[in-house]
Every structure is written in C-alpha cells, then in structure tokens.
N, C-alpha and C positions, 0 to 999 in steps of 0.2 A: 241569392239571386240565379247564381250560376246554376245551380241543380234544380231549380225551376224552369230556368230556360231552357238546359238540357233535357229535362223531362219531357215538356212540353212537347219539344221538337220530336223525340222520339218516340211519344208514345202510341202512333199509329203504325210505329214498324212493332211495336209491342204486341199490338193488339191482331196484326195479320200473324205473327208466329201463333198466338193462340188460337188461330183455326187451323193449326196442325193439330193440335188438343195437344199442346202444351200448356202448364200451368203459368198464370200470371207473373209469378216470383220464377219462374227458369228461364221465361222468356225475357224477363229484364234484364237478368244476370247473363243471359246471354247476350241481348244487344251490348252494355255496358262492358263485357267483356273483350267483345270485338271493337270497341270503340276505342275503348284503352291500347289493344293490339294494332288496332292501325295508326294511333297517333303516334304511339310508341316507334312501330314501324318505319313512317316516314320521317319520325325524328332520327334515328339512326341513319336512314338514307339520305337524307338531306344536312344531316349535320356536322360531317363533314367538309362538304362543301361549302358551307356558311363558313365554316369557321376558318376555312381557305381562303373565302373573302374581303372574311372581315379582318383576319391576319393580315394580307396585303394588304388594305385600307389603312391598318393601322402603321406599318411599317413604310406607306406613301402619304402617311398625313403630314412630316415633316416638308416634304418636297410639295406638296398638294397645297402647302400653308403658303409656303415661301410664295409660290406661283401666284396663288391669290391676291397675295400683296401688292406684288409685283404689277400685279393687273388693274388693281384699282387706286394704287399708290399715288397716279395725277389728278384721278378727283380729288384724294385726302388731301394733298398739297394744295390744290386749288381752295380747299375749302378752308383749312386753316389758316391760307394767306388773306383771305377774307375775313377772318375772323380773331379777336384780341387773342393774348396769349394765355387771358385769365380763362377764356372759354374751352384752350386745350388742354389745363391742367384740371380743370374739373372733366371733361372728359374723360382723360386720362386716367381720372381717380374713380370716375365711375365702373370703367372699364377693367381696372383691378380691383373693385371690389364685386365686382360680379362675379370674376372668374374665383375670386378668394370663396364666396360665397358657395357657388356652383361646386367648388372642389370639397368644400366643407361639406355641402348636401351628398355628395357620392360619399365620400369617406363614412357618413354617418348611416347613409343607407346599407354599405355591404355591414357594417358590423355591427347593424342593430339587430337585436333578437327578433322582432317582432315582425321584420321580414321574413326570417327565416320560418317561424309562425306560421305566418300568412302561407308562406308556399306549401309548406308541411296539410294544411287547414285546404287549399286550392286540390292535392293529390288525392289527400285520403279521404277528404268529408264531402266534398263535392260528386264522385262517385255512390257513395252511400246514401246521401240525399237523394240524387236520381233513382237509386235503387226502388226505395220505400215510397217515391212519387211515384215511378211507374206501378211499382205492384199494385198499390192501393188507391189507383187513379181514379176507377168506375165508381170507389167508394167516396172517395170525396166529392164527384163532382153530384153523386146523387144524393150525399148530403146536403150541400148546398141548394141542386136543386130542389129539396126538399122543405126546409128554409122560406121558398118564396112564398108568399100568398097566392092560392087557387086562381083566384080569379085574373093574378096580371103573368100566374107561372106559363103560358104558353106563349106571349109576348115577351117574355124576358128571354125567354129559352130559345124561342126563333132569333134573336138580335144576336142572342149568346153564338149562335151556328154562323153567322152573316160575319161576325167578329171572330169567329176561329177559324172561317174556310178564307179568308184574308189573312191573316196572321199567318196560315200555315204558307199560303201560298207565296207569300212574299219572304219568308223566312228560305224555307227551301230554295226559290227562287234566286236569292240575293248569292246564298253560298254558290251558288252554280254561276252565276255572271261571277263572282270574285273568283272564284278560280279557273277561267278563261281568261279573265283580265289578267291577273297574276303573269299566266304564260304569255297573252299576247306580249304584255311592255316586257316582261323580259327579254324575250328573242327580240323585241325591236330596239328596244335601247343597245344590246349588246352586239347585233347587224351592223348600227351606225358608229362603234368603236369607241363608246361609253363605256370605260374601267369600271367592275365593279355595278355594269348594269343589270346583269343578273339580279344580283341583292337588291340593288334598289329597285328593277320592275316589280319583283313578287313582294314587294314591302307596299308599291304603290297600289300592284291590285289587290293586294288583302284590305287595303282601306277603302277601297273604292265601296265596301258599306255605307261610308257618310257620303251622300253624293255632293260633287260638287270639290268637298274637303278634300276628300283622298287624292283627285286629279292632280288638284292644287298644291299638293304638297307635294306628289310628286314630282310636278313639273320645277318648281322652284329648288330643290332638290339637285335635279338632273341638270340646272344650270349653275348652280352652284359647282355641282362636280366637273361639269363643262369649264367653267374658268380656272377652277383650279387646275384641271388635266393641260389642257393645252395652251389657257395662258390668253387665248382672244374668243371669239363669237364664232368661228370658223362651223362649231356644230349646231349654232344654234337654228337653222333651218330645220336639219335633220331631227332635230329633236321637236320642233313645233309641227314636224309631218307626221314623228312618230305618236304626237297624242293627241292631233287631229284626227288621224284615221283611228285609231283606238276609240279615243271618243265618239266618232261617229257611227263605228260597228258594234258599242255599246248601245247609246241612242237610237238606232234603228234597228238596228236586231237581237240583239241578247237580250235587253229589258222588255220591250214590247214581246219576244216568243218565251220569254222561260218568267218573268214576273206579269208580263200583261197590265192591264188596267184595273188590276183587283186593288190597287190600294185608295186608285180615284181622287188623288190630291192634282189640283193645277201646280205647275212650275213655282208661279208665285206665290205657292200657300209653303211649300217647299224650302224655299229661301227663306221663307218669314219662321216657319217652325225651326230651320237650324238656327238661325239667331238668334229667336228665342230661347232654344235650349240648352245652345251653348253659353248665351250669357246667365243665364240661371243657373243652372247643374254643370254648366264646363264639360266637360271629356264624354261623361257618363250621359248628359243629357245630347250629346250629339248623338253619339248610338242609337237611343233610345225615342227620341223626338220624333221621328219618321214614324214608326208604328203607332205611336200614340198619337199624331198627328191624324193617322188614318182612323184610327179608333173613334176620337172624336168626330173624325167626318161621318162616320156610320151613324152615329148618335145623332148628332146635328139632322140627317138627314130624316131618320125614325121619327126624330119631332117634330118635323117641317111636313110628314106622311099625317102624324095628329093632328097637329094643326089643319092640315087643309081639311079632314075629316069633323071637326070642330063646330060648335055653334055660332065662333068668333067670325070664323072664316066663310061659312055658308050662309052667316045670315037668318039660321031659322032653328 
C-alpha cells in the first residue's frame, strides 16, 4: 500500500522528467533516489534536535509526573472521599494491570523479530515497489483501460480523470498544509514558553492530515504538558490563543488556497466519515477515510447526473 501511494503521488514528476528525453526507468530511479536522500538528509538534520528534546522530556518525566499528580490530587481526594474503599481498590488494581500490560507490550514490541522484519520491508521493499510501479505505470493504466468495454470506456475514463485530479490536488495540498502547520505550531508553542513545545508542535502539524483529530490530540497533549510543567492553568489562555489562531489560518487561508474545494464535502459529512472510518478500520480508516469519502462523493454525483438524464427522471 505504501509503495502504491508513493508511486501514485510521484508519477506526474516522473512524467515531467520523461519530457527531458529521460527513459521512464531512469526518471523513476532519479525520483526515488532524490526522495530517499531528501528524507535521509532531513532525518540527519533533525534527529539530533529531536533526540535532545526527547532526552530532556525523559529526564523531566519524574518531575513532570509529580507536578501533575500534585495538581490533580485535590480532585482525586474528593473523588475517593465520595466513593467506598472497594471502588478505590478496584481502580488501583485496574491501573496496575494497565501499566503491567503496557510494559509487557513494549517489551514484546522491542524484542519481536517481526518488528525488525517490517522495518526492513519498509526501508528496502517499499522503494523497490515504488520503482517498478513508476516505471510501468503507463503500461498498467493502458492494460486496465483496455479491459473496459468499448461502450462504457469513455465515461469511465472521464470519471477516473476527475477522481485522479481530485486525489492529486488533495494529496499535494495536504502535504504542504501539514508542513506549514508543523512550523506554525512549533514556533507558537515554543514562544509561549511550553517546554518541548517544538517537538509537540511538529507532531501536531504532521497529524493535521486527519481533520479535527490532529488538532485535538495536540491541544490535549499541550494541556497535559502545561499541567505537568507549571502545575496550574497560567498558560491555558496562551495555548487556546495559539490553537485558535493557527486553526483560523488553516481554515481560512491554507486549506482554501492549497487544497481548495476540490474535495467537495460538507464539514458535517467529513465528521461523519471520520467517525465511520475510525470505528470500522481504526487508525488506517482515519488516514484514508477522507479521500475515500471524496471518491464516493464523485461517484454519487455522477450517478445523479445519469439519473437526471434517464427515462425515470424525465418521464419520457
């Protein structure tokens, strides 16, 4: 799936390089190598800073946890005073069991050979799959197109081009929106004095490809880090201001200009699609539900156009 998505995203770039009298295979290899070097360079450039942020966070976790517990201890004391001792023992037991399961899962994850095999498959197999798909993309498209009956070929190809244009516009626009939001969140959270704000801002921006969910996760994580860092709600107005301003910029400037209305979905349908996709397919559903919902929207509009031209609608 990752190889197909990557090939679909980069196929136009390979076609443009082909206009410079480069073979399809050479152009595909150049694009993939450039992508790998770019990712490697960014990783080497950003890894020391990210490692520093994570190290500082790991060192500060005991102190942050102590402050956080001191902040919520009055609430917990009030809760426990109003409930019997049996409930307290059950909560303690469940919390202990949850921590034990989490630790065991982490240990199994690190020691599992399947994780290493999956990582190697991502690093080695995904670029190879992308290369062969990019190299043979016109042939694959021609074979699939020739399988369509002649009677329906023109209509299906026209619909496919609409879908392709919508998905391409959405993908490239969303990538640019996420990168700009990552920069804005990192700068905003760091300027208001939130420790590890740069790392949290970058993570929030990169999660922005999931509408509403990414911003909500970033906001809740910022609140938790605020309570752990300061022990009070002094930074709450600043955090609310940062998220409000950046979301306003995204909704009114970035998304309309970089993505536009190509996806053609009402916000209510977007919320419904996210809920349905997350419920049915989990995190993968959240990632792919919006393009799939837009695809379904295009097909529904095509069906409505055919229905309006039909005998049942016109009555003749």
